[in-house]
C-alpha positions in Angstrom: 1.6 -8.2 -16.1 2.1 -4.5 -16.3 0.4 -1.5 -14.3 -1.4 0.4 -16.5 -3.1 3.3 -14.5 -3.2 3.9 -10.7 -5.2 6.0 -8.2 -4.3 7.5 -4.5 -5.6 9.1 -1.6 -2.7 10.4 0.5 -2.4 12.6 3.1 -1.3 15.2 0.7 -5.2 15.0 -0.4 -7.4 13.2 -2.7 -5.7 11.9 -6.3 -2.3 11.4 -8.1 -2.0 15.3 -8.4 -2.2 16.0 -4.9 0.6 13.0 -4.5 2.6 13.9 -7.2 3.0 17.7 -6.1 3.7 16.6 -2.3 6.1 14.0 -3.0 7.7 16.2 -5.7 8.5 19.3 -3.3 9.2 17.3 -0.8 6.9 18.5 1.7 5.7 17.5 5.1 2.3 16.5 5.6 2.5 15.8 9.1 -0.1 17.7 11.6 -1.6 17.1 15.1 -5.4 15.8 15.3 -7.5 15.2 18.0 -8.2 11.5 19.4 -10.8 10.0 20.2 -10.8 10.9 23.6 -9.9 14.2 22.8 -6.4 14.1 23.8 -4.4 16.0 20.6 -1.6 13.3 18.9 0.9 15.6 17.0 2.9 14.1 14.5 0.6 12.4 12.0 -0.5 12.1 8.5 -4.2 11.9 8.4 -6.0 12.4 4.8 -7.5 15.9 5.3 -10.9 16.6 5.0 -11.6 13.1 3.9 -15.8 12.3 3.0 -16.3 9.7 0.9 -19.3 10.5 0.2 -17.9 13.6 -1.8 -15.7 11.4 -3.6 -18.1 8.8 -4.8 -20.7 11.5 -5.5 -23.5 9.5 -3.7 -24.9 10.9 -0.5 -26.5 7.7 0.4 -23.4 5.7 1.7 -23.6 5.4 5.3 -20.2 6.3 6.8 -20.4 4.4 10.3 -21.6 1.3 8.5 -18.6 1.6 5.9 -15.6 2.4 8.0 -12.6 4.4 7.2 -10.9 1.8 6.0 -13.6 0.3 3.3 -13.8 4.1 2.9 -10.5 5.0 1.5 -10.5 1.6 -0.6 -13.7 2.9 -2.4 -12.8 6.1 -2.7 -9.5 5.1 -4.2 -10.7 2.6 -6.3 -13.5 4.6 -7.5 -11.1 7.4 -8.9 -9.5 5.1 -11.0 -12.2 3.5 -12.5 -13.5 7.0 -12.9 -10.3 7.6 -15.0 -9.4 4.3 -16.6 -12.4 2.6 -18.5 -12.7 -0.9 -18.1 -16.4 -1.9 -18.2 -15.3 -3.3 -21.8 -13.6 -6.7 -19.9 -16.4 -8.8 -18.9 -17.1 -8.6 -14.8 -16.1 -12.1 -14.2 -12.5 -11.2 -15.6 -12.3 -8.1 -13.2 -10.8 -8.7 -9.6 -9.8 -7.0 -6.9 -6.5 -7.7 -4.4 -6.3 -5.6 -1.7 -4.2 -5.4 1.4 -3.6 -3.8 4.7 -1.6 -4.7 8.1 -4.1 -3.5 10.5 -7.2 -2.0 8.6 -9.8 -3.4 10.5 -7.8 -3.6 14.1 -10.1 -0.7 15.2 -13.6 -1.8 15.0 -12.4 -5.5 15.7 -10.7 -4.1 19.2 -13.9 -2.2 19.5 -15.9 -5.4 19.4 -14.1 -7.2 21.8 -14.1 -4.3 24.5 -18.0 -4.4 24.3 -18.2 -8.0 24.6 -16.0 -7.7 27.3 -17.3 -4.7 29.5 -21.2 -5.3 28.3 -23.9 -6.9 30.9 -23.4 -9.8 27.9 -20.6 -10.8 26.0 -23.3 -10.8 22.8 -24.3 -7.3 23.6 -22.2 -5.6 20.5 -22.7 -3.0 18.3 -24.3 -5.2 15.5 -23.3 -2.7 12.7 -19.4 -2.8 13.9 -19.2 -6.4 12.9 -18.9 -6.8 9.1 -16.5 -3.9 9.1 -14.3 -6.0 11.4 -13.8 -8.7 8.5 -10.5 -8.7 7.2 -12.0 -8.5 3.4 -14.7 -6.2 4.4 -12.9 -3.2 1.9 -12.4 -5.2 -0.9 -15.8 -7.2 -0.9 -17.5 -3.8 -0.7 -15.3 -2.2 -3.5 -16.6 -5.5 -5.8 -20.0 -5.3 -4.9 -20.2 -1.4 -5.7 -18.4 -1.5 -8.8 -19.5 -5.3 -10.1 -16.0 -6.8 -9.8 -17.2 -10.3 -10.4 -14.1 -12.0 -10.8 -11.0 -12.9 -7.9 -11.5 -11.1 -5.0 -8.8 -11.5 -2.3 -7.1 -9.8 0.9 -3.9 -9.9 1.4 -1.6 -9.1 5.0 2.1 -9.5 5.7 3.0 -6.5 8.2 5.1 -4.3 5.9 5.3 -6.2 3.0 1.5 -6.2 2.3 1.9 -4.1 -0.7 4.6 -6.1 -2.3 2.9 -9.2 -1.5 -0.4 -8.2 -2.7 1.5 -7.3 -6.4 3.1 -10.7 -5.9 -0.1 -12.6 -5.5 -1.9 -10.2 -8.7 1.0 -11.4 -10.6 0.3 -15.2 -9.9 -3.2 -14.9 -10.6 -2.5 -13.1 -14.2 0.2 -16.1 -15.1 -2.8 -18.5 -14.2 -5.4 -16.9 -16.5 -7.9 -16.2 -13.5 -8.3 -12.4 -14.8 -7.7 -10.1 -17.5 -7.9 -7.1 -15.2 -7.1 -6.9 -11.7 -7.0 -3.5 -9.2 -4.0 -4.3 -7.0 -3.2 -2.0 -4.3 -3.0 -1.6 -0.2 -4.7 0.6 2.3 -3.9 1.7 6.0 -6.3 3.9 8.2 -5.3 5.9 11.1 -7.1 5.3 14.4 -6.6 5.2 18.2 -6.2 1.6 18.7 -3.6 1.5 15.9 -1.4 4.0 17.7 -2.0 2.2 21.0 -0.9 -0.8 19.3 2.4 0.6 17.6 3.2 2.2 20.9 2.5 -1.1 23.1 4.9 -2.6 20.9 7.9 -0.5 20.1 7.6 1.5 23.7 7.1 4.7 21.8 5.6 5.3 17.7 8.9 4.8 16.1 7.6 7.3 13.7 4.8 9.5 12.5 1.8 7.2 11.2 0.2 8.1 8.4 -2.7 6.9 6.4 -3.9 6.3 3.2 -4.9 3.8 0.0 -3.0 3.4 -3.2 -4.5 1.0 -6.2 -2.6 -0.1 -9.1 -4.6 -0.9 -12.4 -2.5 -4.3 -13.5 -3.7 -6.5 -16.9 -1.2 -7.8 -19.7 0.6 -5.5 -22.2 -2.0 -6.4 -25.2 -4.8 -6.0 -23.2 -3.3 -2.2 -22.6 -2.8 -1.6 -25.9 -6.2 -3.4 -26.8 -8.0 -0.4 -24.7 -5.7 1.9 -25.2 -3.8 2.0 -22.1 0.4 2.4 -21.9 2.8 0.1 -19.7 3.5 2.4 -17.1 5.0 0.6 -14.6 6.7 -3.0 -15.6 7.1 -5.4 -13.0 10.7 -7.2 -13.4 10.9 -9.2 -10.4 9.4 -9.6 -6.4 11.2 -11.6 -4.2 10.6 -12.2 -0.1 12.5 -13.9 2.5 12.2 -14.4 6.5 14.9 -13.4 8.8 15.0 -15.0 12.4 16.4 -11.7 13.7 16.9 -8.0 13.1 20.2 -8.4 12.9 20.0 -10.9 10.1 17.4 -9.2 8.1 20.0 -7.0 6.5 21.3 -10.3 5.2 18.3 -11.8 4.2 17.3 -9.0 2.3 20.6 -8.5 0.3 20.0 -12.2 -0.7 16.8 -11.4 -1.9 18.5 -8.2 -3.9 20.8 -10.8 -5.7 18.5 -12.7 -6.8 15.8 -10.4 -7.8 18.6 -9.2 -10.2 19.5 -12.2 -11.6 16.3 -12.9 -12.4 15.7 -9.7 -13.8 18.7 -10.1 -16.1 20.0 -6.7 -14.5 23.0 -5.6 -12.7 23.5 -3.7 -10.0 24.7 -0.9 -11.8 21.4 -1.0 -13.5 19.7 0.5 -10.7 18.7 3.8 -11.0 16.7 4.7 -7.2 16.0 2.5 -4.2 13.1 3.2 -2.3 13.2 2.4 1.3 10.4 1.3 3.6 11.7 0.6 7.2 10.6 3.5 10.0 14.2 4.8 11.5 16.0 2.1 14.0 17.4 -0.9 13.7 15.2 -2.0 10.7 16.1 0.9 8.7 19.9 0.4 9.2 19.7 -3.8 8.6 18.1 -2.7 5.3 20.7 0.2 4.2 23.2 -2.0 4.8 21.8 -4.7 2.3 21.2 -2.2 -0.2 24.5 -0.9 0.0 26.3 -4.3 0.3 24.6 -5.3 -2.9 24.4 -2.2 -5.3 28.0 -0.9 -4.7 27.4 2.3 -6.6 24.8 3.7 -4.2 22.1 5.3 -6.2 19.7 7.7 -4.5 18.0 6.3 -1.8 14.7 7.7 -0.8 12.0 7.0 1.7 8.5 8.6 1.9 7.5 7.7 5.6 8.8 10.9 6.8 6.7 13.2 4.7 3.6 11.4 4.5 4.2 9.3 8.1 4.4 5.7 8.4 1.8 3.7 6.0 2.6 0.2 7.3 0.7 -2.2 5.2 0.5 0.2 2.4 4.4 1.5 2.6 5.3 -0.5 -0.1 2.7 0.5 -2.7 3.5 4.7 -1.5 7.5 3.5 -2.4 6.7 2.6 -5.4 4.5 5.6 -6.7 6.8 7.8 -4.7 9.7 6.2 -7.3 7.3 7.1 -10.2 6.6 10.5 -9.3 10.5 10.6 -8.9 11.0 8.8 -12.4 8.9 11.5 -14.1 11.0 14.6 -13.1 14.3 12.3 -13.7 13.4 10.0 -16.9 16.0 7.5 -18.2 16.0 6.5 -21.7 14.9 2.8 -21.9 13.1 3.4 -18.7 13.9 4.3 -14.9 15.1 0.8 -12.9 13.5 1.2 -9.4 14.5 -0.8 -6.2 11.7 -1.2 -3.7 12.9 -2.6 0.2 11.0 -3.9 2.9 11.8 -5.2 6.2 9.2 -5.9 9.1 10.3 -6.1 12.8 8.9 -9.3 12.8 11.5 -10.7 10.4 9.4 -10.8 7.1 11.6 -8.9 3.9 11.1 -8.2 0.4 12.4 -6.6 -2.2 10.6 -5.6 -6.3 12.4 -4.4 -9.2 10.1 -2.1 -11.3 11.3 -0.5 -14.9 9.5 2.7 -14.8 8.4 4.1 -18.3 
């Protein structure tokens, strides 16, 4: 399986060119926004002036019913399909795999609040119900764009982006689809801000939002349709640590295993994209990298620029690495290591060859 195309909506704006410019210039996209109750929320990264109707060119889209996570997903998938023609592949062989850590928490909590505070438990706003389902964004994309093949939603905390790619790879290996759109989304809302604050005492790092979707297929399929191998997926490894203090050791084992399975050595790694926000998890993540790759390659993060995108962070790390690789190409392809550590103990990594 290879990645032959992608699209992105980020706090830099709509499309890859905005993202490439922002990441390439290391421009900070953090700003202050007004919360739902009118209070200013400093240091967050929101997609500026996002209107899915203008992105889709369809004024009939009901924004209130759709919700922001599904709108971000539909807008990003629409951008991808506008640029990469997949119509020659039968609809039943085209699928979608999306993920997110907290993408429907806002609506789910709103429904629960109305149910608990209303005159009766069933007195809730019915238009919120569909959007509270975890698979709502992927289903809406499949309906709108005629993706009649596999349709799955993945959520594994901060590792969601890598998990979505791993799930997609298994589906390709089993012959379940010819073309799969795989990625992750995370939206910025008041409930997510509150949940993060309650879980960590205060926000670990500035929160962000966005969506990133990859076009995945076989190399043969890409050549047949005039597309090229942009990113090769060499290995994806996952594990679980019983404590934050052991996360570095567990991740180091996974990095070593990924290198071995890819037939690579540590010196082959061109750069490392780390995920964890500042704090204990970031320390463990960096320790895992330094203990497995002695000749320290360049290590970078994107959360300080576009905010913590949580479940979508892995996808943004990969795309951030792609931007950097285009500015510093290596003969034979840049080997990028993407690592991720979730506070709940899940760890993962991916090795990618960027062409």
